[in-house]
ZATOR-38767 format. One line per field, with one value per residue (C-alpha): residue number from 1; residue in one letter; x, y, z. Coordinates in steps of 0.05 Angstrom, whole numbers, always signed. Layout:
REM ZATOR-38767
k <- [NUM_...]
r <- [A_...]
c1 <- [X_...]
c2 <- [Y_...]
c3 <- [Z_...]
END
This chain:
REM ZATOR-38767
k <- [1_2_3_4_5_6_7_8_9_10_11_12_13_14_15_16_17_18_19_20_21_22_23_24_25_26_27_28_29_30_31_32_33_34_35_36_37_38_39_40_41_42_43_44_45_46_47_48_49_50_51_52_53_54_55_56_57_58_59_60_61_62_63_64_65_66_67_68_69_70_71_72_73_74_75_76_77_78_79_80_81_82_83_84_85_86_87_88_89_90_91_92_93_94_95_96_97_98_99_100_101_102_103_104_105_106_107_108_109_110_111_112_113_114_115_116_117_118_119_120_121_122_123_124_125_126_127_128_129_130_131_132_133_134_135_136_137_138_139_140_141_142_143_144_145_146_147_148_149_150_151_152_153_154_155_156_157_158_159_160_161_162_163_164_165_166_167_168_169_170_171_172_173_174_175_176_177_178_179_180_181_182_183_184_185_186_187_188_189_190_191_192_193_194_195_196_197_198_199_200_201_202_203_204_205_206_207_208_209_210_211_212_213_214_215_216_217_218_219_220_221_222_223_224_225_226_227_228_229_230_231_232_233_234_235_236_237_238_239_240_241_242_243_244_245_246_247_248_249_250_251_252_253_254_255_256_257_258_259_260_261_262_263_264_265_266_267_268_269_270_271_272_273_274_275_276_277_278_279_280_281_282_283_284_285_286_287_288_289_290_291_292_293_294_295_296_297_298_299_300_301_302_303_304_305_306_307_308_309_310_311_312_313_314_315_316_317_318_319_320_321_322_323_324_325_326_327_328_329_330_331_332_333_334_335_336_337_338_339_340_341_342_343_344_345_346_347_348_349_350_351_352_353_354_355_356_357_358_359_360_361_362_363_364_365_366_367_368_369_370_371_372_373_374_375_376_377_378_379_380_381_382_383_384_385_386_387_388_389_390_391_392_393_394_395_396_397_398_399_400_401_402_403_404_405_406_407_408_409_410_411_412_413_414_415_416_417_418_419_420_421_422_423_424_425_426_427_428_429_430_431_432_433_434_435_436_437_438_439_440_441_442_443_444_445_446_447_448_449_450_451_452_453_454_455_456_457_458_459_460_461_462_463_464_465_466_467_468_469_470_471_472_473_474_475_476_477_478_479_480_481_482_483_484]
r <- [M_N_A_T_G_S_R_R_D_F_L_K_Q_S_S_F_G_G_L_A_L_A_S_M_L_A_R_D_P_L_V_A_A_N_S_P_A_I_S_R_G_L_H_H_P_P_R_A_K_R_V_I_Q_L_F_M_A_G_A_A_S_H_L_D_M_F_D_F_K_A_E_L_V_K_R_H_G_Q_K_S_D_F_G_E_H_V_E_A_F_Q_N_G_L_G_P_W_M_K_S_P_F_E_F_K_P_Y_G_A_C_G_K_L_M_S_D_I_V_A_P_L_G_E_V_A_D_E_M_A_F_V_H_N_L_V_G_K_T_G_V_H_S_Q_A_T_Y_L_Q_A_T_G_F_Q_L_P_G_F_P_G_A_G_S_W_V_S_Y_G_L_G_S_E_N_E_N_L_P_T_F_V_V_L_P_D_H_R_G_Y_A_S_N_G_P_K_N_W_G_S_A_F_L_P_T_H_T_Q_G_T_T_I_F_P_Q_R_E_N_P_I_E_D_L_H_P_H_A_D_F_V_T_E_D_S_H_R_E_G_I_D_L_V_N_Q_L_N_R_R_H_R_E_S_R_P_G_D_E_R_L_D_A_R_I_R_S_Y_E_L_A_A_R_L_Q_L_S_A_T_R_A_L_D_I_S_K_E_P_S_H_I_L_K_M_Y_G_L_D_S_P_K_T_K_Y_P_K_E_I_N_P_A_E_E_T_E_Y_F_G_R_K_C_L_I_A_R_R_L_I_E_R_G_V_R_F_V_Q_I_W_S_G_N_D_N_S_F_P_R_R_N_W_D_S_H_E_D_M_T_R_D_H_P_S_L_S_L_G_M_A_R_G_T_A_G_L_I_Q_D_L_K_Q_R_G_L_L_E_D_T_I_I_H_W_T_T_E_F_G_R_M_P_S_S_Q_A_G_K_G_R_D_H_N_P_Y_V_F_T_N_W_F_A_G_G_G_I_K_G_G_V_T_H_G_E_S_D_Q_W_G_Y_K_P_L_D_R_N_N_P_T_K_V_Y_D_V_Y_A_T_M_L_H_L_L_G_I_D_H_E_R_M_T_V_R_H_N_S_I_D_R_R_L_T_D_V_H_G_H_V_I_P_Q_I_I_A]
c1 <- [+1522_+1542_+1609_+1639_+1640_+1658_+1719_+1736_+1738_+1783_+1828_+1828_+1855_+1904_+1978_+1992_+1936_+1973_+2043_+2022_+1971_+2019_+2082_+2041_+2088_+2095_+2147_+2139_+2122_+2061_+2038_+2017_+1987_+1940_+1953_+1972_+2024_+2086_+2063_+2117_+2171_+2207_+2207_+2280_+2346_+2353_+2414_+2393_+2351_+2334_+2324_+2348_+2311_+2331_+2278_+2291_+2238_+2215_+2258_+2334_+2368_+2399_+2435_+2468_+2501_+2497_+2488_+2535_+2515_+2580_+2518_+2497_+2570_+2578_+2509_+2497_+2457_+2438_+2366_+2333_+2299_+2275_+2271_+2187_+2130_+2150_+2101_+2132_+2096_+2122_+2155_+2213_+2231_+2291_+2358_+2405_+2444_+2502_+2511_+2529_+2583_+2638_+2642_+2699_+2713_+2707_+2725_+2759_+2696_+2701_+2640_+2627_+2601_+2596_+2620_+2561_+2562_+2641_+2638_+2592_+2657_+2697_+2644_+2627_+2657_+2593_+2547_+2499_+2460_+2402_+2403_+2343_+2284_+2220_+2152_+2075_+2064_+2104_+2060_+2090_+2038_+2024_+2092_+2115_+2056_+2084_+2159_+2136_+2080_+2080_+2024_+2007_+1939_+1922_+1901_+1968_+2010_+2085_+2144_+2170_+2101_+2094_+2173_+2147_+2087_+2138_+2200_+2161_+2205_+2269_+2259_+2186_+2216_+2221_+2169_+2192_+2191_+2215_+2201_+2258_+2222_+2260_+2265_+2229_+2167_+2134_+2139_+2081_+2018_+2058_+2038_+2001_+2079_+2087_+2010_+1996_+1926_+1897_+1950_+1947_+1961_+2020_+2063_+2053_+2117_+2129_+2154_+2215_+2236_+2304_+2319_+2265_+2260_+2195_+2227_+2164_+2096_+2053_+2112_+2122_+2077_+2095_+2033_+2073_+2035_+2042_+2090_+2126_+2071_+2024_+2032_+2042_+1978_+1948_+1971_+1949_+1878_+1873_+1899_+1844_+1795_+1816_+1818_+1739_+1723_+1750_+1714_+1652_+1677_+1711_+1748_+1770_+1839_+1840_+1834_+1901_+1933_+1914_+1932_+2002_+2012_+2003_+2047_+2101_+2088_+2114_+2181_+2185_+2201_+2264_+2281_+2267_+2308_+2362_+2369_+2361_+2413_+2480_+2517_+2562_+2583_+2659_+2684_+2710_+2638_+2613_+2658_+2648_+2569_+2591_+2569_+2632_+2619_+2544_+2514_+2461_+2448_+2449_+2442_+2360_+2398_+2406_+2477_+2518_+2535_+2464_+2436_+2500_+2480_+2413_+2413_+2471_+2444_+2386_+2438_+2473_+2397_+2392_+2438_+2422_+2351_+2376_+2435_+2369_+2320_+2288_+2262_+2257_+2283_+2263_+2289_+2266_+2305_+2265_+2193_+2141_+2138_+2159_+2186_+2240_+2243_+2275_+2264_+2297_+2249_+2297_+2254_+2287_+2361_+2397_+2459_+2411_+2387_+2412_+2496_+2476_+2430_+2468_+2531_+2489_+2462_+2536_+2570_+2514_+2506_+2585_+2581_+2530_+2550_+2622_+2605_+2549_+2610_+2657_+2607_+2595_+2526_+2529_+2524_+2455_+2427_+2402_+2415_+2368_+2368_+2314_+2265_+2194_+2229_+2287_+2289_+2302_+2364_+2331_+2334_+2290_+2292_+2361_+2385_+2331_+2308_+2234_+2209_+2225_+2189_+2205_+2273_+2321_+2360_+2367_+2423_+2431_+2489_+2497_+2451_+2464_+2481_+2541_+2569_+2612_+2556_+2509_+2449_+2407_+2433_+2392_+2391_+2453_+2414_+2384_+2308_+2284_+2321_+2377_+2331_+2255_+2229_+2269_+2259_+2264_+2194_+2190_+2156_+2231_+2258_+2206_+2213_+2298_+2287_+2238_+2273_+2335_+2294_+2277_+2206_+2182_+2138_+2089_+2076_+2056_+2001_+1935_+1861_+1839_+1768_+1769_+1840_+1901_+1943_+2019_+2064_+2091_+2018_+2011_+2085_+2160_+2211_+2283_+2343_+2392_+2451_+2456_+2461_+2527]
c2 <- [+3116_+3174_+3152_+3231_+3233_+3165_+3185_+3244_+3196_+3144_+3206_+3239_+3172_+3172_+3164_+3206_+3258_+3321_+3314_+3298_+3352_+3404_+3384_+3379_+3399_+3432_+3420_+3486_+3557_+3573_+3547_+3480_+3520_+3549_+3624_+3674_+3705_+3684_+3633_+3656_+3645_+3698_+3779_+3792_+3736_+3716_+3729_+3659_+3614_+3598_+3625_+3598_+3655_+3649_+3674_+3690_+3676_+3735_+3799_+3787_+3843_+3891_+3928_+3870_+3832_+3882_+3952_+3983_+4051_+4097_+4134_+4079_+4073_+4145_+4148_+4080_+4092_+4157_+4176_+4151_+4214_+4208_+4278_+4244_+4202_+4135_+4085_+4019_+3953_+3943_+3986_+3988_+4053_+4053_+4085_+4072_+4010_+3992_+3931_+3874_+3849_+3879_+3891_+3889_+3897_+3852_+3829_+3876_+3920_+3921_+3914_+3924_+3858_+3840_+3771_+3731_+3731_+3724_+3663_+3715_+3744_+3700_+3710_+3785_+3813_+3764_+3797_+3859_+3902_+3934_+3974_+4019_+3968_+3982_+3947_+3967_+3934_+3909_+3841_+3787_+3749_+3811_+3813_+3749_+3748_+3818_+3790_+3716_+3733_+3807_+3820_+3835_+3797_+3713_+3687_+3709_+3650_+3660_+3684_+3618_+3594_+3650_+3642_+3564_+3591_+3630_+3589_+3517_+3453_+3439_+3365_+3324_+3284_+3337_+3402_+3464_+3495_+3467_+3490_+3470_+3502_+3506_+3436_+3457_+3478_+3534_+3602_+3664_+3634_+3561_+3532_+3595_+3636_+3588_+3573_+3574_+3614_+3619_+3606_+3527_+3472_+3447_+3529_+3516_+3501_+3424_+3422_+3378_+3373_+3341_+3324_+3282_+3217_+3220_+3283_+3283_+3272_+3214_+3207_+3128_+3076_+3062_+2997_+2922_+2894_+2951_+2910_+2952_+2914_+2930_+2997_+3008_+2963_+3022_+3075_+3041_+3041_+3104_+3128_+3072_+3112_+3178_+3153_+3132_+3190_+3233_+3200_+3225_+3291_+3311_+3379_+3378_+3385_+3380_+3307_+3304_+3341_+3300_+3228_+3266_+3278_+3217_+3187_+3238_+3218_+3157_+3181_+3232_+3161_+3144_+3221_+3254_+3210_+3208_+3282_+3278_+3230_+3272_+3210_+3202_+3273_+3284_+3305_+3374_+3387_+3373_+3419_+3467_+3468_+3457_+3394_+3358_+3336_+3327_+3299_+3262_+3301_+3375_+3418_+3442_+3522_+3549_+3530_+3553_+3474_+3453_+3519_+3500_+3425_+3442_+3511_+3480_+3412_+3451_+3489_+3431_+3398_+3469_+3465_+3380_+3399_+3462_+3417_+3364_+3424_+3455_+3532_+3559_+3529_+3580_+3560_+3580_+3587_+3606_+3582_+3618_+3650_+3586_+3583_+3592_+3623_+3594_+3648_+3718_+3764_+3780_+3822_+3797_+3790_+3803_+3768_+3704_+3676_+3722_+3689_+3617_+3629_+3674_+3640_+3573_+3613_+3647_+3582_+3547_+3604_+3621_+3542_+3549_+3609_+3579_+3509_+3545_+3581_+3524_+3480_+3544_+3554_+3618_+3654_+3633_+3620_+3684_+3674_+3729_+3733_+3765_+3770_+3799_+3878_+3896_+3920_+3979_+4019_+4035_+3980_+3935_+3911_+3927_+3879_+3862_+3906_+3921_+3912_+3963_+3956_+4029_+4012_+3933_+3900_+3848_+3826_+3785_+3742_+3706_+3707_+3771_+3803_+3856_+3836_+3878_+3938_+3974_+4007_+4046_+4071_+4064_+4140_+4150_+4103_+4057_+4074_+4097_+4102_+4163_+4185_+4177_+4197_+4137_+4072_+4008_+3963_+3885_+3908_+3930_+3873_+3816_+3859_+3854_+3781_+3766_+3816_+3777_+3712_+3742_+3762_+3837_+3829_+3880_+3839_+3765_+3772_+3735_+3745_+3737_+3764_+3811_+3838_+3835_+3807_+3797_+3781_+3856_+3887_+3955_+3976_+3957_+3983_+3948_+3969_+3971_+3989_+3910_+3889_+3866]
c3 <- [+2609_+2581_+2551_+2548_+2620_+2626_+2589_+2622_+2684_+2662_+2630_+2701_+2733_+2680_+2705_+2649_+2662_+2684_+2661_+2586_+2573_+2600_+2551_+2483_+2440_+2373_+2320_+2282_+2327_+2330_+2262_+2304_+2352_+2308_+2317_+2267_+2300_+2274_+2230_+2169_+2225_+2263_+2262_+2255_+2258_+2322_+2374_+2415_+2414_+2495_+2562_+2626_+2678_+2747_+2794_+2870_+2911_+2961_+2942_+2931_+2963_+2908_+2960_+2992_+2932_+2868_+2880_+2921_+2955_+2993_+3017_+3069_+3090_+3107_+3138_+3168_+3240_+3219_+3219_+3153_+3115_+3035_+3028_+3004_+3040_+3038_+3040_+3080_+3073_+3146_+3198_+3153_+3158_+3216_+3206_+3147_+3142_+3096_+3081_+3125_+3070_+3044_+2963_+2915_+2845_+2790_+2724_+2672_+2684_+2756_+2775_+2847_+2881_+2956_+2978_+2983_+2910_+2903_+2860_+2810_+2790_+2759_+2700_+2716_+2641_+2618_+2668_+2642_+2706_+2699_+2770_+2766_+2747_+2798_+2800_+2829_+2892_+2955_+2958_+2944_+2898_+2856_+2852_+2828_+2766_+2742_+2740_+2722_+2675_+2663_+2691_+2770_+2766_+2758_+2697_+2647_+2621_+2646_+2609_+2588_+2559_+2518_+2487_+2482_+2446_+2401_+2383_+2386_+2402_+2382_+2412_+2411_+2469_+2511_+2532_+2510_+2580_+2642_+2713_+2769_+2830_+2902_+2941_+2995_+2954_+2911_+2903_+2918_+2871_+2855_+2787_+2763_+2752_+2690_+2674_+2604_+2612_+2548_+2509_+2487_+2539_+2515_+2524_+2605_+2653_+2659_+2742_+2753_+2821_+2816_+2891_+2899_+2886_+2838_+2801_+2754_+2788_+2748_+2702_+2724_+2751_+2831_+2831_+2837_+2796_+2730_+2684_+2621_+2569_+2613_+2620_+2545_+2534_+2585_+2531_+2470_+2507_+2529_+2450_+2427_+2460_+2444_+2372_+2376_+2406_+2357_+2298_+2323_+2336_+2253_+2255_+2336_+2328_+2405_+2406_+2358_+2417_+2466_+2429_+2411_+2485_+2512_+2467_+2480_+2551_+2540_+2513_+2571_+2612_+2568_+2554_+2620_+2663_+2625_+2628_+2694_+2696_+2729_+2739_+2683_+2678_+2704_+2765_+2743_+2715_+2783_+2825_+2778_+2799_+2867_+2874_+2886_+2956_+2969_+3035_+3051_+3114_+3128_+3187_+3201_+3199_+3125_+3110_+3045_+3026_+3018_+2981_+2937_+2926_+2902_+2871_+2834_+2810_+2780_+2743_+2711_+2694_+2654_+2616_+2601_+2596_+2528_+2508_+2484_+2468_+2523_+2495_+2563_+2636_+2694_+2760_+2827_+2893_+2955_+2973_+3001_+3072_+3112_+3181_+3187_+3129_+3069_+3027_+3002_+3047_+3096_+3148_+3203_+3193_+3134_+3157_+3162_+3098_+3046_+3055_+3047_+2992_+2953_+2955_+2937_+2877_+2859_+2856_+2810_+2758_+2760_+2740_+2692_+2661_+2653_+2624_+2577_+2549_+2541_+2499_+2457_+2480_+2526_+2457_+2446_+2507_+2548_+2625_+2664_+2747_+2763_+2836_+2847_+2877_+2914_+2997_+3033_+3046_+3116_+3171_+3190_+3267_+3272_+3221_+3166_+3110_+3089_+3023_+2967_+2891_+2877_+2851_+2843_+2802_+2742_+2706_+2633_+2604_+2548_+2473_+2446_+2510_+2526_+2587_+2630_+2631_+2678_+2652_+2692_+2761_+2825_+2867_+2925_+2972_+2928_+2940_+2881_+2798_+2798_+2734_+2762_+2697_+2656_+2700_+2672_+2673_+2665_+2594_+2572_+2608_+2567_+2501_+2499_+2510_+2457_+2410_+2424_+2403_+2333_+2362_+2359_+2430_+2388_+2346_+2381_+2413_+2419_+2418_+2485_+2501_+2455_+2468_+2439_+2488_+2496_+2539_+2546_+2557_+2523_+2540_+2536_+2497_+2485_+2523_+2463_+2510_+2543_+2471_+2446]
END
């Protein structure tokens, strides 16, 4: 009998297999991960300790939420003329199209935002906008990889994995990187957007679906014959086998890590359950996130109430997770190309999906920012809003917009961010950056994020396949204009 093979079969069948290995924790930054990157501590004093990233899957339209264009109002319905050859993703080069939504100024900064993100107007002075972000491709999967991992090909760690790797854990009972997907399913690429790739396994994102009966797969046994005592005995048996295996292979630290991971899974049964339980949140907090009147059933058609409940719930849980020491929480809105469409990819009609998705996102996000601020957590928590690319200023099929990787919007709030400012403008159409020689790229976004976390993006590297890899590849500059 092959002892190794039998052991692997046993572990594979264990109810904790996937989760535990995804949640192995390191108490000290990078030291326990056997990396020299920041083995002596952070590179400089940090302005922030943690990140909440909001990812709009399907390509949210900058032109219909945050980047008002008077020229499109003036030229609406006229034949679009970009003055150069345009490589469209589909047939989206129809007449110029103004936003079907009304814009007005918000906050002391006077930031123009549309009525479908009106709730964010309450926190406009906390937000820093970047309107000249450029991508490399108009293909959803590649562009999502680029914004989520810094590379447009699979096989690279998610941004949260790099942050987890760099900062380590603040709570041995919870993962350092948690992902809250859209309640309908995954975006393009699925879990590969938050995988650890060549970083230690414990840095990958742990997926939680808060609205499901079983939010974390395989965390609790469901068989009727499993009791609390027998479940504990099962964990003890797995660890006993691990230790026996370790004794025959001295010097293999992976086995110690695996034993710790199973113990973490046991602790997660209590800590994760508490973190996800919002039943004791006071009514005024639930109302802040749009959770004051949830329904048990929603219409088949996309609607603001449903989007508000599901996105707001994830925002509230994100707050509860970072309060408990989670370093990076990634919240997704939109799943991958379902029909009828339930993501931000509005080729057919901007007024069908964007209003519901935007209002739900805006209500939950505004509540999150306000709640973090009143608790003193906003000052050391980075909020980052992103999407894989933007949408064209010309129309598609009369009412929709095609993909636009040539310019789109990101915004930040919180730890170390200068609120109420805009850096980098798009051109008069919102087609490309106004200054085409100096666009903002995803590498700059992550260089800035790491800088605020106390990490020099050029110095946090991992040797892989004879190349010193980093989140920002060989690029990236900190954006000082948005730093307080």
